[in-house]
C-alpha positions as CSV (number, residue, x, y, z in Angstrom):
1,X,1.9,-1.2,-1.1
2,X,0.1,1.6,-2.9
3,X,1.0,4.3,-0.4
4,X,4.7,3.6,-1.8
5,X,4.1,3.4,-5.3
6,X,1.8,6.6,-5.2
7,X,4.7,8.8,-3.2
8,X,7.2,7.4,-6.1
9,X,4.8,8.5,-9.1
10,X,4.5,12.0,-7.7
11,X,8.0,12.5,-7.6
12,X,8.7,11.0,-11.2
13,X,5.3,12.1,-13.0
14,X,5.8,15.9,-13.5
15,X,2.8,17.1,-14.2
16,X,-1.0,15.7,-13.4
17,X,-3.3,16.3,-11.1
18,X,-3.2,13.9,-7.6
19,X,-6.3,12.6,-8.7
20,X,-4.4,12.0,-12.2
21,X,-1.0,10.4,-10.3
22,X,-3.0,8.1,-7.8
23,X,-5.4,6.3,-10.8
24,X,-1.6,5.5,-12.0
25,X,-0.2,3.7,-8.8
26,X,-3.5,2.4,-8.3
27,X,-3.8,0.9,-11.7
28,X,0.1,-0.3,-11.5
29,X,-0.2,-2.2,-8.4
30,X,-3.5,-3.3,-9.1
31,X,-2.8,-6.5,-10.8
32,X,0.2,-8.4,-7.9
33,X,-2.4,-7.2,-4.7
34,X,-5.1,-8.4,-7.1
35,X,-2.4,-12.2,-7.8
36,X,-0.3,-11.9,-4.2
37,X,-4.6,-12.4,-2.4
38,X,-5.7,-15.5,-4.7
39,X,-2.3,-17.2,-3.7
40,X,-2.8,-16.2,0.2
41,X,-6.4,-16.9,-0.4
42,X,-6.3,-20.2,-1.5
43,X,-3.6,-21.3,0.9
44,X,-5.9,-19.8,3.4
45,X,-8.3,-21.1,2.3
46,X,-7.4,-25.0,2.0
47,X,-5.9,-25.0,5.5
48,X,-9.5,-24.2,6.5
49,X,-11.2,-26.9,4.8
50,X,-8.0,-29.7,5.3
51,X,-6.2,-28.0,8.5
52,X,-8.1,-30.0,11.7
53,X,-10.4,-28.3,14.4
54,X,-7.7,-26.8,15.8
55,X,-5.8,-24.0,12.9
56,X,-9.9,-24.0,11.2
57,X,-10.2,-20.5,13.6
58,X,-6.7,-19.3,13.0
59,X,-7.5,-19.8,8.8
60,X,-10.8,-18.4,9.0
61,X,-9.2,-14.8,10.9
62,X,-6.4,-14.9,8.5
63,X,-9.2,-15.2,5.7
64,X,-10.9,-11.7,7.0
65,X,-8.1,-10.2,7.0
66,X,-6.7,-11.0,4.0
67,X,-9.7,-10.0,2.3
68,X,-9.8,-6.4,4.2
69,X,-6.4,-5.5,3.9
70,X,-7.3,-6.3,-0.1
71,X,-10.2,-4.0,0.1
72,X,-8.5,-1.7,2.2
73,X,-5.2,-1.7,0.1
74,X,-7.4,-1.3,-2.8
75,X,-9.9,1.0,-2.2
76,X,-9.7,3.1,1.0
77,X,-5.8,3.8,1.5
78,X,-5.9,6.2,-2.2
79,X,-9.5,8.1,-0.9
80,X,-7.6,8.4,2.2
81,X,-4.5,10.4,0.5
82,X,-7.0,12.6,-1.9
83,X,-9.6,13.3,1.2
84,X,-6.1,14.6,3.4
85,X,-5.1,17.0,0.3
86,X,-1.6,14.7,-0.6
87,X,0.0,16.3,-3.4
88,X,3.3,16.1,-5.0
89,X,5.1,19.4,-2.2
90,X,4.3,17.1,0.8
91,X,5.6,13.8,-0.5
92,X,8.3,15.5,-1.5
93,X,12.5,15.3,0.4
94,X,12.5,17.5,2.7
95,X,15.7,19.4,1.8
96,X,18.1,19.3,3.4
97,X,19.7,21.5,5.6
98,X,23.9,22.7,5.7
99,X,24.7,20.7,8.9
100,X,27.5,22.7,11.1
101,X,30.7,21.3,11.3
102,X,31.7,20.9,14.5
103,X,35.4,20.9,14.8
104,X,36.6,20.0,17.7
105,X,41.0,20.6,18.1
């Protein structure tokens, strides 16, 4: 989700350093990410508390997964791209080469 927004903003924003573009992208997705995660955590907490013994372990595993996924989405994704040295040229779509026309009689 964050990576898609970063890719879109690299294409849209003409000027700016990679850090600025990633900051803009994180700010655009932060609210939606938090709301989605909190809603999911609310449902999983209800399942863990009221779901009974059979589903309790599964709900706890999902709670941990949502927490780790949210943390990764917010704090890790952009930093990994910065560490890799991603720039605008890396995320631009490749130019199409002239395709050879196959003429069959």
